[in-house]
C-alpha positions as CSV (number, residue, x, y, z in Angstrom):
1,M,-28.9,3.2,-191.3
2,E,-26.3,0.6,-192.2
3,L,-27.2,-2.1,-189.9
4,G,-30.0,-3.4,-192.1
5,K,-27.6,-3.7,-195.2
6,Q,-25.1,-5.3,-192.9
7,I,-27.6,-7.9,-191.5
8,R,-28.8,-8.8,-195.0
9,K,-25.3,-9.1,-196.3
10,Y,-24.0,-11.3,-193.6
11,R,-27.2,-13.3,-193.8
12,K,-26.8,-14.0,-197.5
13,E,-23.1,-14.8,-197.0
14,Q,-24.1,-17.5,-194.7
15,S,-26.9,-18.7,-197.0
16,L,-29.5,-18.3,-194.3
17,S,-33.0,-17.5,-194.7
18,Q,-34.9,-14.7,-192.8
19,D,-36.6,-17.6,-191.0
20,E,-33.4,-19.5,-190.2
21,L,-31.7,-16.4,-189.0
22,A,-34.9,-15.5,-186.8
23,E,-34.7,-19.0,-185.1
24,K,-31.0,-18.5,-184.3
25,V,-31.5,-15.0,-182.7
26,Y,-34.9,-16.0,-181.1
27,V,-37.1,-13.4,-182.9
28,S,-39.7,-13.6,-185.5
29,R,-39.0,-13.6,-189.3
30,Q,-40.9,-10.4,-189.5
31,T,-38.4,-8.8,-187.0
32,I,-35.6,-9.9,-189.1
33,S,-37.4,-8.3,-192.1
34,N,-38.0,-5.0,-190.1
35,W,-34.3,-4.9,-189.2
36,E,-33.0,-5.3,-192.8
37,N,-35.7,-2.7,-194.1
38,D,-34.5,-0.1,-191.3
39,K,-38.1,-0.2,-189.8
40,S,-36.6,-1.2,-186.3
41,Y,-33.5,-1.6,-184.5
42,P,-32.2,-4.7,-182.6
43,D,-31.7,-4.4,-179.1
44,V,-28.4,-5.2,-177.3
45,N,-29.1,-8.8,-176.7
46,S,-30.1,-9.4,-180.4
47,L,-26.9,-7.5,-181.6
48,I,-24.8,-9.9,-179.6
49,L,-26.6,-12.8,-180.9
50,L,-26.2,-11.6,-184.4
51,S,-22.6,-11.0,-184.1
52,E,-22.1,-14.5,-182.7
53,V,-24.1,-16.0,-185.7
54,F,-22.3,-14.0,-188.2
55,H,-18.8,-14.8,-186.6
56,T,-18.1,-10.9,-186.6
57,S,-17.7,-8.3,-184.0
58,I,-20.5,-5.9,-183.0
59,D,-18.4,-3.0,-184.2
60,N,-18.3,-4.5,-187.8
61,L,-21.9,-5.3,-187.6
62,I,-23.1,-1.7,-186.7
63,K,-20.3,0.1,-188.7
64,G,-21.7,3.4,-189.7
65,D,-24.8,3.2,-187.2
66,V,-22.9,4.4,-184.1
67,E,-23.9,8.1,-184.7
68,V,-27.4,7.1,-185.4
69,M,-27.5,5.2,-182.1
70,K,-25.9,8.2,-180.2
71,E,-28.5,10.7,-181.8
72,Q,-31.3,8.1,-180.8
73,V,-30.0,7.8,-177.2
74,K,-29.7,11.7,-177.0
75,N,-33.4,12.2,-178.2
76,E,-34.7,9.6,-175.8
77,D,-32.8,11.5,-173.1
78,R,-34.2,14.8,-174.1
79,K,-37.7,13.3,-174.1
80,E,-37.3,11.9,-170.8
81,F,-36.2,15.2,-169.3
82,E,-39.1,17.0,-170.9
83,K,-41.5,14.3,-169.4
84,I,-40.0,14.8,-166.0
85,S,-39.8,18.6,-166.3
86,R,-43.4,18.7,-167.2
87,I,-44.5,16.5,-164.4
88,F,-42.5,18.9,-162.1
89,S,-44.1,21.9,-163.4
90,V,-47.6,20.8,-163.1
91,L,-47.0,19.5,-159.5
92,F,-45.3,22.7,-158.5
93,L,-48.1,24.8,-159.9
94,A,-50.6,22.6,-158.1
95,M,-48.7,22.9,-154.8
96,M,-48.7,26.8,-155.1
97,I,-52.3,26.9,-155.9
98,T,-53.9,24.3,-153.8
99,P,-53.0,25.0,-150.1
100,I,-55.7,27.6,-149.3
101,P,-58.6,25.8,-151.0
102,L,-57.5,22.3,-149.2
103,I,-57.1,23.8,-145.9
104,H,-60.2,25.9,-146.1
105,Y,-62.4,23.0,-147.2
106,L,-60.8,20.0,-145.9
107,K,-59.1,21.3,-142.6
108,Y,-56.6,18.8,-141.4
109,A,-57.1,16.3,-144.2
110,G,-56.3,19.3,-146.5
111,I,-53.1,19.9,-144.9
112,A,-52.1,16.2,-145.2
113,I,-53.1,16.2,-148.9
114,W,-50.9,19.2,-149.5
115,A,-48.1,17.9,-147.5
116,L,-48.2,14.7,-149.6
117,L,-48.3,16.9,-152.8
118,A,-45.3,18.8,-151.6
119,V,-43.1,15.7,-150.9
120,V,-44.0,14.3,-154.4
121,T,-43.0,17.7,-155.8
122,L,-40.0,17.6,-153.9
123,Y,-39.2,14.0,-155.2
124,F,-39.6,15.2,-158.7
125,S,-37.5,18.4,-158.3
126,F,-34.5,16.0,-157.1
127,I,-34.9,14.0,-160.2
128,V,-35.0,17.1,-162.4
129,E,-31.7,18.2,-160.7
130,K,-30.1,14.8,-161.1
131,K,-31.0,14.8,-164.8
132,K,-29.6,18.5,-165.2
133,K,-26.2,17.4,-163.5
134,Q,-26.1,14.2,-165.7
135,F,-26.6,16.3,-168.9
136,D,-24.5,19.3,-167.6
137,I,-27.2,22.0,-168.1
138,Q,-27.7,24.5,-165.3
139,T,-29.0,27.8,-166.8
140,Y,-32.2,28.4,-168.5
141,R,-30.4,28.9,-171.9
142,E,-28.5,25.7,-171.6
143,I,-31.9,23.9,-170.7
144,I,-33.5,25.5,-173.8
145,A,-30.6,24.4,-175.9
146,F,-30.8,20.9,-174.6
147,M,-34.5,20.7,-175.3
148,E,-33.9,21.7,-178.8
149,G,-31.2,19.0,-179.3
150,E,-28.5,21.6,-179.5
151,K,-25.2,22.4,-177.6
152,L,-23.8,25.6,-176.7
153,D,-20.4,26.7,-177.9
154,E,-17.7,27.0,-175.4
155,I,-17.8,30.6,-175.1
156,A,-21.5,30.7,-174.6
157,K,-21.2,27.9,-172.2
158,A,-18.5,29.9,-170.1
159,R,-20.8,32.8,-170.0
160,E,-23.7,30.8,-168.8
161,E,-21.6,29.3,-166.2
162,G,-20.7,32.8,-165.0
163,K,-24.3,33.7,-164.5
164,T,-25.1,30.6,-162.4
165,P,-24.2,32.0,-159.0
166,Y,-26.3,35.0,-159.6
167,Q,-29.2,32.9,-160.9
168,K,-29.0,30.8,-157.8
169,I,-29.0,33.7,-155.3
170,L,-32.0,35.2,-157.4
171,L,-33.8,31.9,-157.3
172,S,-33.2,31.7,-153.4
173,V,-34.6,35.1,-152.9
174,G,-37.6,34.4,-155.2
175,A,-38.3,31.3,-153.1
176,A,-38.0,33.3,-149.9
177,V,-40.5,36.0,-151.3
178,V,-43.1,33.4,-152.4
179,T,-42.8,31.7,-149.1
180,L,-43.4,34.9,-147.2
181,V,-46.4,35.5,-149.3
182,I,-47.9,32.3,-148.8
183,A,-47.2,32.3,-145.1
184,F,-48.9,35.9,-144.9
185,I,-52.0,34.7,-146.9
186,F,-52.2,31.8,-144.5
187,T,-51.9,34.1,-141.5
188,M,-54.7,36.3,-142.7
189,L,-57.1,33.2,-143.5
190,L,-56.6,31.5,-140.1
191,R,-57.4,34.7,-138.0
């Protein structure tokens, strides 16, 4: 990263110690040291204060670090998507497995618990879909590429977009079959 070198350069040009700079940007001396040694990265407010103290633009201050920042944001987005996807997967699996035991052992309370689980699962499914639209990923292959921090080339992307309508139809049919199976099982248990 270049930002640490830039902060050190501008600080020395203005004959400021790390303590003096820390006081001007409302952080500790250790934080300044961490920035200069690339152990951490200043937040947006600190970048603004640093640019004001050094009488330079943020662009000059972070010169060379824009790509690093983009990569860091991309990694954070990917980790957030993975976390939400895992939560959704666990909730969906629990929603599929638990209705019979809940209803059998807890009767109406079990139905209420399962309905609450279904609502929470539905909420997380909406979040996952929103993230998929945000990152322009729809197919399984695009999701895998995104999770690995890669992008599909234009030809592969076009091929995947061509598969999307078929996948949506297949997903709908699969959901209908699963629903029918669950309904059949409930019918047999409640007789």
